[in-house]
N, CA, C and O of each residue as an XYZ file, in Angstrom:
188
protein
N       4.318      9.839    -21.015
C       3.895      8.694    -20.266
C       4.467      8.802    -18.932
O       5.681      8.969    -18.815
N       3.638      8.714    -17.826
C       4.121      8.907    -16.383
C       4.937      7.670    -15.963
O       4.631      6.531    -16.314
N       5.911      7.944    -15.251
C       6.588      6.760    -14.555
C       5.719      6.010    -13.648
O       4.714      6.550    -13.185
N       6.038      4.785    -13.356
C       5.296      3.844    -12.655
C       6.014      3.301    -11.453
O       7.200      2.979    -11.530
N       5.311      3.191    -10.325
C       5.947      2.570     -9.136
C       4.977      1.620     -8.497
O       3.757      1.778     -8.469
N       5.747      0.466     -7.909
C       4.986     -0.495     -7.282
C       5.315     -0.623     -5.784
O       6.434     -0.972     -5.409
N       4.464     -0.374     -5.066
C       4.477     -0.434     -3.431
C       4.081     -1.884     -3.148
O       3.203     -2.460     -3.790
N       4.769     -2.435     -2.163
C       4.592     -3.737     -1.628
C       4.663     -3.692     -0.206
O       5.695     -3.339      0.365
N       3.531     -4.060      0.455
C       3.466     -4.014      1.965
C       3.186     -5.405      2.541
O       2.458     -6.193      1.937
N       3.780     -5.714      3.744
C       3.466     -7.020      4.336
C       2.159     -6.919      5.182
O       1.715     -7.862      5.837
N       1.619     -5.754      5.109
C       0.316     -5.492      5.918
C      -0.622     -4.699      5.193
O      -0.373     -4.173      4.108
N      -1.839     -4.611      5.885
C      -2.911     -3.935      5.322
C      -2.639     -2.409      5.196
O      -2.065     -1.869      6.142
N      -2.981     -1.696      4.166
C      -2.855     -0.202      3.942
C      -3.578      0.563      5.047
O      -3.082      1.627      5.416
N      -4.648      0.142      5.581
C      -5.245      0.968      6.482
C      -4.615      1.117      7.810
O      -4.992      2.017      8.560
N      -3.681      0.293      8.150
C      -2.913      0.352      9.429
C      -1.575      0.772      9.134
O      -0.721      0.604     10.005
N      -1.229      1.348      7.922
C       0.068      1.807      7.740
C       0.044      3.417      7.209
O       0.200      3.706      6.023
N      -0.153      4.313      8.166
C      -0.379      5.762      7.783
C       0.969      6.231      7.122
O       0.866      7.122      6.279
N       2.090      5.789      7.375
C       3.264      6.297      6.690
C       3.206      5.887      5.033
O       3.544      6.647      4.126
N       2.772      4.708      4.892
C       2.657      4.332      3.526
C       1.641      5.028      2.799
O       1.780      5.355      1.620
N       0.489      5.287      3.574
C      -0.495      6.124      2.784
C      -0.089      7.446      2.492
O      -0.559      7.989      1.492
N       0.812      8.120      3.306
C       1.370      9.407      2.950
C       2.269      9.210      1.771
O       2.210     10.060      0.882
N       3.036      8.274      1.652
C       4.033      8.063      0.601
C       3.140      7.997     -0.731
O       3.382      8.716     -1.700
N       2.165      7.138     -0.698
C       1.261      6.890     -1.986
C       0.732      8.066     -2.393
O       0.834      8.363     -3.584
N       0.149      8.844     -1.584
C      -0.543     10.213     -1.869
C       0.501     11.161     -2.461
O       0.235     11.833     -3.458
N       1.710     11.219     -1.839
C       2.782     12.134     -2.377
C       3.228     11.714     -3.650
O       3.466     12.578     -4.493
N       3.387     10.452     -3.931
C       3.789     10.005     -5.122
C       2.842     10.170     -6.348
O       3.251     10.369     -7.493
N       1.474     10.063     -5.970
C       0.536     10.411     -6.934
C       0.518     11.978     -7.290
O       0.250     12.379     -8.422
N       0.812     12.772     -6.280
C       0.840     14.285     -6.516
C       2.062     14.609     -7.410
O       2.120     15.596     -8.142
N       2.935     13.767     -7.287
C       4.243     14.143     -8.041
C       4.164     13.625     -9.579
O       5.102     13.793    -10.357
N       3.018     13.014     -9.921
C       2.841     12.643    -11.230
C       3.043     11.082    -11.588
O       2.823     10.568    -12.685
N       3.497     10.460    -10.454
C       3.585      9.003    -10.933
C       2.357      8.180    -10.907
O       1.345      8.502    -10.285
N       2.494      7.068    -11.631
C       1.248      6.042    -11.742
C       1.699      5.096    -10.730
O       2.909      4.872    -10.703
N       0.933      4.491     -9.878
C       1.337      3.650     -8.741
C       0.400      2.358     -8.801
O      -0.772      2.408     -9.175
N       0.993      1.302     -8.428
C       0.305      0.075     -8.044
C       0.563     -0.248     -6.678
O       1.625      0.148     -6.197
N      -0.222     -0.894     -5.981
C      -0.091     -1.361     -4.508
C      -0.476     -2.819     -4.377
O      -1.531     -3.271     -4.822
N       0.392     -3.489     -3.773
C       0.178     -4.852     -3.316
C       0.238     -5.051     -1.926
O       1.325     -4.795     -1.408
N      -0.678     -5.449     -1.191
C      -0.770     -5.639      0.255
C      -1.195     -7.032      0.623
O      -2.111     -7.616      0.043
N      -0.576     -7.482      1.492
C      -1.036     -8.860      1.974
C      -2.076     -8.823      3.180
O      -2.056     -7.934      4.032
N      -2.896     -9.772      3.168
C      -3.901     -9.916      4.226
C      -3.581    -11.361      4.798
O      -3.795    -12.418      4.204
N      -3.056    -11.218      5.999
C      -2.493    -12.508      6.618
C      -3.624    -13.020      7.619
O      -3.411    -14.018      8.307
N      -4.718    -12.388      7.684
C      -5.810    -12.856      8.523
C      -5.549    -12.578     10.044
O      -4.525    -12.054     10.485
N      -6.623    -13.005     10.781
C      -6.637    -12.961     12.230
C      -6.517    -14.291     12.786
O      -7.322    -15.178     12.504
N      -5.486    -14.469     13.609
C      -5.288    -15.705     14.268
C      -6.548    -16.374     15.020
O      -6.736    -17.586     15.127
N      -7.323    -15.414     15.488
C      -8.533    -15.836     16.118
C      -9.623    -16.348     15.218
O     -10.621    -16.889     15.694
N      -9.468    -16.203     14.058
C     -10.611    -16.551     13.063
C     -10.852    -17.967     13.105
O     -12.005    -18.376     12.973
N      -9.825    -18.820     13.288
C      -9.934    -20.303     13.195
C     -10.462    -20.902     14.494
O     -10.651    -22.116     14.561
N     -10.717    -20.064     15.571
C     -11.041    -20.700     16.758
C     -12.486    -20.717     16.811
O     -13.064    -21.228     17.770
C-alpha cells in the first residue's frame, strides 16, 4: 500500500508552479497524494 500525503495550499494550484513540481515528483516517487486548495475569489467580483 503506497504512503499518502496531503498538500494544502492557500492559493490556486495553477499559480503555484513550485507546488506543481512537488506534486509531480511525489507521484513519481510512488506516493498517493491529495490536494486541498482554497479559492478566495477576486475582490472585483462584487463590484
